[in-house]
C-alpha positions as CSV (number, residue, x, y, z in Angstrom):
1,M,238.5,140.1,82.3
2,I,236.6,136.9,81.7
3,G,236.3,136.3,85.4
4,I,234.7,139.7,85.9
5,L,232.2,139.0,83.1
6,L,231.3,135.6,84.6
7,F,230.8,137.2,88.0
8,G,228.6,139.9,86.6
9,V,226.4,137.3,84.8
10,C,226.0,135.2,88.0
11,L,225.1,138.4,89.9
12,I,222.5,139.4,87.4
13,G,221.1,135.8,87.2
14,G,220.8,135.6,91.0
15,A,218.9,138.8,91.2
16,C,216.3,137.5,88.7
17,R,215.7,134.3,90.7
18,R,212.1,133.8,91.8
19,D,211.0,131.4,94.6
20,M,208.3,128.9,93.7
21,Q,206.0,130.0,96.5
22,D,206.0,133.5,95.1
23,Q,205.3,132.6,91.4
24,P,202.0,133.5,89.8
25,R,199.5,130.6,90.2
26,M,195.9,129.8,90.2
27,K,194.1,128.5,93.3
28,P,191.7,125.7,92.8
29,Y,188.0,126.7,92.4
30,R,188.9,130.4,92.4
31,S,187.6,132.7,89.7
32,S,190.0,134.0,87.1
33,S,189.8,136.8,84.6
34,F,192.5,135.2,82.4
35,F,190.3,132.5,80.9
36,A,187.1,133.2,78.9
37,D,184.9,131.0,81.2
38,G,186.1,132.8,84.3
39,L,187.3,129.5,85.9
40,S,190.9,128.9,87.1
41,S,190.5,125.1,87.0
42,R,190.7,123.8,83.4
43,Q,188.6,120.9,82.0
44,P,190.5,117.9,80.5
45,V,191.1,118.1,76.8
46,Q,188.2,116.5,74.9
47,G,188.8,112.9,73.9
48,T,191.7,112.3,76.4
49,I,191.7,109.6,79.0
50,P,193.8,109.8,82.2
51,R,196.5,107.2,82.5
52,G,195.2,104.0,84.0
53,Y,191.5,104.8,83.2
54,L,191.2,103.4,79.7
55,R,189.4,100.3,80.9
56,S,189.1,98.6,77.5
57,D,188.4,95.2,79.1
58,A,184.7,95.5,79.7
59,V,184.5,92.1,81.5
60,L,187.2,93.0,84.0
61,F,185.9,96.5,84.9
62,T,182.1,95.9,84.7
63,G,181.5,92.2,85.1
64,K,179.4,92.3,82.0
65,K,179.7,90.3,78.8
66,E,181.2,91.8,75.7
67,K,178.4,93.5,73.6
68,S,179.5,91.6,70.5
69,A,179.3,88.3,72.3
70,Q,175.9,88.7,73.8
71,P,173.0,86.9,72.0
72,T,170.0,89.0,71.2
73,P,167.3,88.1,73.7
74,S,163.9,87.2,72.4
75,P,160.8,88.9,73.8
76,A,159.6,85.6,75.3
77,N,162.6,85.0,77.5
78,A,163.8,88.5,78.0
79,N,162.6,88.6,81.7
80,K,163.4,85.0,82.5
81,N,167.1,85.3,83.1
82,P,168.0,88.3,85.3
83,Y,171.7,87.6,84.8
84,A,171.7,87.6,81.0
85,D,174.3,90.4,80.7
86,D,176.6,89.1,83.6
87,T,179.7,87.2,82.7
88,D,179.9,83.6,84.0
89,T,183.7,83.4,83.8
90,F,186.5,85.2,85.7
91,P,188.6,87.7,83.6
92,F,191.9,86.1,84.7
93,P,193.0,82.7,86.1
94,I,192.2,82.1,89.7
95,T,195.2,80.9,91.8
96,E,195.5,80.0,95.5
97,E,197.1,83.4,96.2
98,I,194.1,85.2,94.7
99,V,191.7,83.1,96.8
100,Q,193.7,83.9,99.9
101,R,193.7,87.6,99.0
102,G,189.9,87.4,98.6
103,R,189.6,85.8,102.0
104,E,191.5,88.7,103.6
105,R,189.3,91.3,101.8
106,Y,186.2,89.3,102.6
107,E,186.9,89.3,106.3
108,I,187.5,93.1,106.2
109,F,184.5,94.3,104.1
110,C,182.0,91.4,103.9
111,V,182.0,89.3,107.0
112,V,180.3,91.9,109.2
113,C,177.1,91.3,107.2
114,H,177.4,88.0,105.4
115,G,179.2,86.1,108.2
116,L,182.3,84.0,108.2
117,T,180.6,81.1,106.3
118,G,178.5,83.3,104.0
119,D,175.1,82.5,105.6
120,G,174.1,86.1,105.9
121,D,174.2,86.1,109.7
122,G,177.0,88.6,110.3
123,M,177.4,90.6,113.5
124,V,175.4,93.6,112.4
125,V,172.6,91.2,111.4
126,R,172.6,89.7,114.9
127,R,172.3,93.2,116.2
128,G,169.1,93.9,114.3
129,F,170.3,95.0,110.8
130,R,168.5,93.6,107.8
131,R,169.6,90.1,107.0
132,A,172.2,89.9,104.3
133,A,172.1,87.5,101.3
134,N,172.9,83.9,102.0
135,F,175.5,82.8,99.5
136,H,174.4,79.2,99.8
137,D,170.9,79.8,98.5
138,D,170.3,78.1,95.2
139,R,169.7,81.4,93.5
140,L,173.2,82.7,94.4
141,R,174.8,79.3,93.8
142,Q,173.6,79.5,90.2
143,A,174.3,83.2,89.8
144,P,177.2,84.0,87.5
145,V,180.3,85.7,88.9
146,G,179.4,88.9,87.0
147,H,176.3,89.3,89.3
148,F,178.5,89.4,92.4
149,F,180.9,91.9,90.8
150,D,177.9,94.2,89.9
151,A,176.6,94.0,93.5
152,I,180.0,94.9,95.0
153,T,180.5,97.7,92.5
154,N,177.1,99.3,92.5
155,G,175.4,98.0,95.6
156,W,172.4,95.7,95.9
157,G,169.3,96.3,98.1
158,A,170.4,97.5,101.5
159,M,174.1,96.9,100.5
160,P,175.9,100.1,99.5
161,P,178.4,100.2,96.7
162,Y,182.0,99.3,97.6
163,A,183.7,100.5,94.5
164,P,185.5,103.4,96.3
165,Q,186.8,101.1,99.0
166,I,187.7,97.9,97.0
167,P,189.8,98.0,93.8
168,V,188.7,96.0,90.8
169,Q,191.2,93.1,91.2
170,D,190.2,92.7,94.9
171,R,186.5,92.5,94.0
172,W,187.3,89.5,91.7
173,A,189.4,88.0,94.5
174,I,186.5,88.3,96.9
175,I,184.2,86.6,94.4
176,A,186.7,83.8,94.0
177,Y,186.6,83.3,97.8
178,V,182.8,83.4,97.8
179,R,182.8,80.6,95.2
180,A,185.2,78.6,97.5
181,L,182.7,79.2,100.4
182,Q,179.9,77.9,98.3
183,L,181.8,74.8,97.4
184,S,182.9,74.1,101.0
185,Q,179.2,74.1,102.1
186,Q,177.8,72.1,99.2
187,K,176.6,68.7,100.0
188,A,178.2,65.8,98.2
189,A,175.9,64.1,95.7
190,P,175.3,60.4,96.2
191,P,177.3,58.2,93.8
192,A,175.5,57.6,90.5
193,S,174.9,54.0,89.5
194,V,176.7,52.8,86.4
195,P,174.3,52.1,83.5
196,G,174.0,48.3,82.7
197,S,175.6,47.2,86.0
198,L,174.0,44.3,87.8
199,P,172.8,44.6,91.4
200,T,174.9,42.9,94.1
201,P,173.3,39.5,94.8
202,K,172.1,38.9,98.3
203,P,173.1,35.7,100.2
204,T,170.4,33.0,100.2
205,P,169.5,32.1,103.8
206,T,169.8,28.5,104.7
207,G,167.2,26.4,106.5
208,G,167.6,25.7,110.2
209,G,169.1,22.3,111.1
210,G,170.0,21.3,107.6
211,H,173.5,20.9,106.2
212,Q,175.0,21.5,102.8
213,P,176.3,18.6,100.8
């Protein structure tokens, strides 16, 4: 008797099965009479943030200084420093592996315009495109790392934004490699003289034909 009941339950349950492809569903961007706004696609709940998009570290994700750490600029020097909001430190320690990663990304995305050494003479420039920035100019040598992050993220001049192609961590890696390029092409400064040191005495020439006692 129990076996017959179990068989009947399984038979009824199998008859009620519905395939996933046949279940009621909403197609994206189609209208719907079920919701009051007439849209099948629903907006995210107000105040929610998708996983991985919190971005609480402003320096890491924007290259800008924290608002609380920024000094209030005076009207006299407000326009003197174009990089006042850009951070001058990396948001994480730079290692050899990060620089190597930056070199790989640089040779994929940047070398075509900026060249292998960062002189701004990449292949498209040699073919007539507008000359790219030279990383060895004093202006860019003195520019903070946040400026380069802003340029990669949002574009600069004829350079388009690369945020969709280059993840945040890779942008910082590229900047670390650009700093390495700048150091590699920087001329060594002459050794500075030690204060208070005496000059090296020159040997006194002897007269011709004479002899020393």
